[in-house]
C-alpha positions in Angstrom: 75.4 -47.8 3.8 71.7 -48.1 2.7 70.5 -44.9 1.2 66.7 -44.6 0.6 65.9 -42.2 -1.8 63.8 -39.2 -0.6 60.9 -38.4 -2.6 58.2 -35.9 -1.9 54.4 -36.9 -1.7 51.6 -35.2 -2.8 48.2 -35.3 -2.0 45.8 -36.2 -4.4 43.3 -33.5 -4.8 39.6 -33.8 -6.1 38.1 -31.5 -8.0 35.3 -29.5 -6.3 31.1 -29.5 -7.7 30.1 -26.2 -8.4 27.3 -24.9 -6.0 23.3 -24.7 -7.9 22.6 -21.1 -8.1 19.6 -21.8 -6.2 21.3 -23.6 -3.1 24.1 -20.6 -2.8 24.9 -17.9 -0.4 23.6 -15.5 -3.0 20.0 -16.9 -3.3 19.6 -17.7 0.5 20.5 -13.7 0.9 17.7 -12.7 -1.3 15.0 -15.2 -0.5 15.7 -13.7 3.3 15.1 -9.9 1.8 12.6 -11.0 -0.3 10.4 -13.1 2.6 10.7 -10.6 5.1 9.7 -7.7 2.7 6.8 -10.0 1.7 5.9 -10.2 5.4 5.9 -6.8 5.7 4.0 -5.9 3.2 1.3 -8.6 3.9 0.7 -7.2 7.4 0.6 -3.2 6.1 -2.1 -4.6 3.7 -3.8 -5.9 6.3 -3.3 -3.1 8.9 -3.8 -0.8 5.8 -7.0 -2.4 4.6 -8.3 -2.7 8.7 -7.8 0.6 9.4 -9.9 1.7 5.8 -12.7 -0.3 6.9 -12.8 1.6 10.2 -12.9 4.6 9.3 -15.8 3.5 7.1 -17.5 2.4 10.2 -16.7 5.5 11.8 -17.9 7.7 9.0 -21.2 5.7 9.0 -21.8 5.8 12.8 -21.1 9.8 12.7 -24.3 10.5 9.8 -26.2 8.2 11.3 -26.1 10.0 14.4 -26.0 13.2 12.7 -29.1 12.6 10.4 -31.1 11.7 13.7 -30.2 14.6 15.7 -31.0 16.7 13.2 -34.5 15.5 13.3 -34.8 15.6 16.7 -34.1 19.2 17.4 -36.2 19.9 14.2 -39.0 17.9 16.5 -38.4 19.3 19.9 -37.3 23.5 18.8 -38.4 23.7 15.3 -42.0 25.5 13.9 -43.9 24.6 11.2 -43.2 27.4 8.1 -47.4 26.3 7.4 -48.7 27.7 10.2 -45.0 29.4 12.5 -46.1 27.3 15.3 -44.3 23.9 17.2 -45.2 21.0 15.6 -46.2 19.3 18.5 -47.6 16.0 17.0 -47.9 16.7 13.6 -45.3 14.1 12.9 -46.6 14.4 8.7 -45.2 17.6 9.0 -42.1 17.1 10.5 -41.3 14.2 8.4 -42.7 16.4 5.5 -40.1 19.8 6.3 -37.2 17.8 7.4 -37.1 15.9 3.9 -37.1 19.3 2.3 -34.6 20.7 4.1 -32.4 18.0 4.3 -30.1 16.2 1.5 -28.7 12.7 1.3 -25.3 11.7 0.7 -24.7 9.4 -2.6 -25.4 6.1 -0.9 -27.6 7.6 2.0 -31.6 7.7 2.2 -34.0 8.4 4.8 -37.7 6.8 4.6 -40.6 7.5 7.3 -43.6 5.5 8.3 -46.9 7.6 10.0 -49.6 4.4 11.1 -47.6 1.6 10.6 -47.3 2.4 6.8 -44.9 4.4 4.6 -44.8 7.8 4.2 -42.0 9.6 2.6 -38.6 8.8 1.8 -35.6 10.6 0.1 -36.4 11.5 -3.5 -32.9 8.8 -4.5 -34.0 5.9 -1.9 -34.1 2.5 -2.9 -37.9 2.0 -3.8 -37.3 -2.0 -3.0 -36.6 -1.6 0.6 -40.2 -0.4 1.6 -41.1 -3.1 -0.6 -40.0 -5.8 2.3 -43.3 -6.2 4.2 -41.0 -7.4 7.1 -38.6 -4.7 7.1 -41.6 -2.2 7.3 -43.3 -4.2 9.9 -39.8 -4.0 11.9 -39.3 -0.2 11.2 -42.7 1.1 11.4 -43.5 -0.7 15.1 -40.3 0.2 16.9 -40.5 1.7 20.1 -37.3 2.7 20.8 -34.2 3.6 18.8 -32.2 0.6 17.0 -29.0 0.7 15.4 -29.2 -2.3 13.0 -27.5 -3.8 10.3 -29.8 -5.5 7.4 -29.7 -7.3 4.2 -32.6 -5.4 2.1 -33.4 -5.9 -1.7 -30.7 -3.2 -2.2 -28.3 -4.6 -0.9 -26.9 -4.9 2.7 -27.5 -1.4 4.6 -26.4 0.1 8.1 -29.4 1.5 9.6 -30.7 3.4 13.0 -34.4 3.4 13.6 -36.1 6.3 15.7 -39.5 6.2 16.6 -41.1 9.8 17.4 -43.2 9.4 20.9 -46.2 11.6 21.9 -46.1 12.6 25.4 -47.7 9.1 26.5 -44.7 7.6 25.2 -47.2 5.9 21.9 -45.5 5.8 19.0 -46.9 8.7 16.2 -44.5 7.9 13.6 -40.9 6.0 12.8 -38.1 7.8 10.9 -35.2 5.6 9.4 -31.7 6.7 8.1 -30.5 3.8 5.9 -26.6 4.1 4.7 -25.8 1.4 1.8 -21.8 1.0 2.3 -20.7 -1.2 -0.8 -19.2 1.4 -2.9 -17.2 2.9 0.3 -16.4 -0.7 0.6 -15.7 -1.2 -3.0 -13.4 2.2 -2.0 -11.4 0.6 -0.1 -10.9 -2.5 -1.7 -9.6 -0.8 -4.5 -6.9 1.0 -2.5 -6.2 -2.4 -1.3 -5.5 -3.5 -4.5 -3.4 -1.2 -5.6 -1.2 -1.4 -2.4 -1.0 -5.3 -3.0 -0.2 -4.3 -7.1 2.5 -1.7 -5.9 3.9 -3.8 -3.4 4.4 -7.1 -5.9 5.8 -4.5 -8.0 8.1 -3.8 -5.2 9.2 -7.0 -4.5 10.5 -8.0 -8.1 12.5 -4.9 -8.0 13.3 -6.0 -4.7 14.6 -9.2 -6.1 16.6 -8.1 -8.7 18.6 -5.7 -7.0 18.9 -7.9 -3.6 20.0 -10.5 -6.7 22.9 -7.6 -8.3 23.6 -6.5 -4.4 24.6 -9.9 -2.7 26.7 -11.2 -6.5 28.5 -7.5 -5.4 29.1 -8.2 -1.9 29.6 -12.3 -2.4 32.5 -11.2 -5.6 35.1 -11.0 -2.7 33.8 -14.7 -1.8 34.3 -16.6 -5.5 37.2 -14.7 -6.1 38.6 -16.5 -3.7 37.6 -19.7 -4.0 38.5 -19.5 -7.9 42.1 -18.5 -5.9 41.8 -21.6 -3.9 41.1 -24.2 -6.8 43.5 -23.0 -8.9 47.2 -22.5 -6.3 48.7 -25.3 -6.0 52.4 -26.1 -4.2 54.0 -25.0 -7.6 52.7 -21.4 -7.9 51.4 -19.7 -4.4 52.2 -16.3 -6.7 48.3 -15.5 -7.0 46.7 -13.1 -4.3 43.1 -11.8 -4.5 42.7 -7.8 -4.5 41.9 -6.6 -1.6 38.8 -3.6 -1.8 36.4 -2.2 1.2 37.4 -2.6 5.0 34.5 -4.8 5.3 34.7 -8.6 6.9 35.0 -10.2 3.0 37.7 -7.5 2.5 39.5 -9.0 6.1 39.0 -12.5 4.6 40.5 -11.8 1.0 43.6 -10.2 3.4 43.8 -12.9 5.5 43.8 -15.6 2.3 46.2 -13.4 1.0 48.8 -13.1 4.0 48.1 -17.2 3.9 48.9 -17.6 0.9 52.3 -15.2 1.5 53.2 -17.8 4.4 53.2 -20.7 1.9 55.2 -19.3 -0.2 57.7 -18.4 2.2 57.4 -22.1 3.8 57.2 -23.7 0.4 60.9 -21.4 -0.6 62.5 -22.5 2.8 62.0 -26.1 1.8 63.1 -25.4 -1.8 66.1 -24.0 -0.2 66.5 -26.5 2.6 66.8 -29.3 -0.6 68.8 -27.3 -2.6 71.8 -27.2 0.0 71.3 -31.0 1.1 71.9 -32.1 -2.6 74.4 -29.5 -2.8 76.5 -30.9 0.2 75.7 -33.9 -0.7 76.9 -34.1 -3.8 80.6 -34.1 -3.5 80.6 -37.2 -1.0 78.4 -39.1 -3.4 80.4 -38.5 -5.9 83.7 -39.8 -3.8 81.5 -42.7 -2.7 80.6 -43.5 -6.1 84.4 -43.5 -8.0 85.0 -45.7 -4.5 82.6 -48.0 -5.4 84.1 -48.4 -8.8 86.9 -48.8 -8.3 86.9 -51.6 -6.3 84.6 -53.0 -8.1 86.7 -53.5 -11.2 89.2 -55.7 -9.0 91.6 -56.6 -6.9 91.2 -56.3 -2.9 
């Protein structure tokens, strides 16, 4: 009888390379969170800027219309303080009384033209505007209300030109209200810069917090990986601490259950091998004695 020695074959294990931090799940989670926040902040800044600019436009249009309505009310229903009579076609008196009674805003200016030449303008109106002959020509010859955005020597202006006509429809004079929105738009830009700065700070803080929180959440996975690297067939006693009731806790508990089953399987295998060795020890000893006797001589 030929006896083949029982051998146990162990699969050679290969070390697993560590994942670089920038390729880890933790880094991917942080990148996704920060990316979504960045998109949200960009959209918020763009929407906020659009709403602020739209608010400036609405304010400008309302103020232009308000000044023109006040001028028309004065021309149609007002009376000349000097005579106590209606103004009639006396546009010079209309412009004089209007300039005395109405104070323009800080970025607003009034201009009046009689006979095609500048007549009166508000006390803080940019003088360089009426030095532009092209603008003066366009404003003083207007025959119908005109709303235009123009470039002036004092900067961009949003203007409303209103001619005052006589009963025959001929122009007696022209009134121009101009608003220079540069300061208002600068305020909008400052608000947008502030929002953007706050968004950048929030992104930085969020990145740090997301990195820490992601590390805490993924800690059971790291513990499981470490345990899987150190556990072999000779030592299956190590277990992972299970905390919480989420999916990662279930994963750790499942891994521990797998180790329990493997430990039980290897224990049963060792017990079986011990039993086999014990049962075979006596007959092998007897066979060995007979073989030794046969080898010492005699049939």
